[in-house]
C-alpha angles and dihedrals in degrees: 000000000000116000121200116236088215090058090050090052089049090052091054092047092054092049091050095047097034090221140086090210094054091048088050091050091052090055096037089239129134117257092244088059090056092045091051093050092048091048090052091050091049089052090052093049096038094228139094110253102187139031105220120215138158094269095050138279130315120203113244122228087260090055092049089051093050096041099081091052091049091050092047090054091050091046091051091053091048091048089052091052091051092048095054090046091056095249119167114285094218115116116251126222118195115209120197119194139176108249096246092060099047098088090048097048117019100059098045092042095051090047091052092049097040093117098035117117095246141079124236127209116196124206135167132218144133120292098255092050091048090053090053090049089054092050093050094043095245089123131029099200129024130195109206142158117255109295139158116292119257124207110260095019122105117213125197125180114238100183144318124228129193120240110247137179117243137180133177122272109276095028110141091241091054089071094056130083135196093036128176130201089260089060093056101032094096097050122101099279131198112157119190106249108242101159142286091335089065091057089050091050092052090052090051092049093048090056087065098036118112095202138043094240116139127270107207122210111198145173147248114038092241090061092052091048091050092052090050096046101037104029107027099248123155109230134188112214144142109294090226091059091054095040098108095049091045090052091049090049094239091116127042124207115228120219105225112181099202097041106124119237105260122167135201109217118199120200136187115218135190139166114262118227145150096245111087117232109198095186093052091047091051092053091046090052090050090052091053092049092050092051093049 
């Protein structure tokens, strides 16, 4: 049975996009062309690869089982192309990270691995997309916020950080103690969006707010810090993300007695497999050492 590498690439594209029509648009094909190629591949393999529905296509368990082998075959072809073109022989490790973790991880990690015999490629995306990249082999390690487990993906907690309120040095609220949410609700507010807890916080603040002015929820952490430092906003964010500016004294943490205990939980994720990957393991070990 001869499988087309182009069909394997198409399979990966559909898994990544979750849609036959989007995969067709990438290739400037018609959707029937994609459907025909997938049907032919399913006939060759003797399994159904996708469950079709109105919102797109979901990979079946058989597809998830076949996917790593398909990606390995594509990777081997790409490695062969690079080899004959005289590309560097060093192994590459692709890291995918949610935007709010990049400043905390990428710089220190690259510095720690500066002399390691490997090359790192850094990308950013949302947690669900990163998990798909790990499944399809487009990334070797992913840094995500806590999310549901996926078959074939290992998840390891890096750290958890409480959500705190911060303002810049000299802000009127920085001189007060024993605050409550009612005391800060009418300030210029721009919490960093960290999940459902952020929406709940905004509802709690609006209950005390005397005007209908907007409460902005933004990402990444660097944008929230800039609004606090440069424009006088009060922001709620993971303490870890503000740690450097708090240490320098540029930001001040407010003690708010009725602020619920919310936490930001960062995870490292990777695809499990029988084949050892020394470069990936070296990076993973460096990540663990940085966290400790």
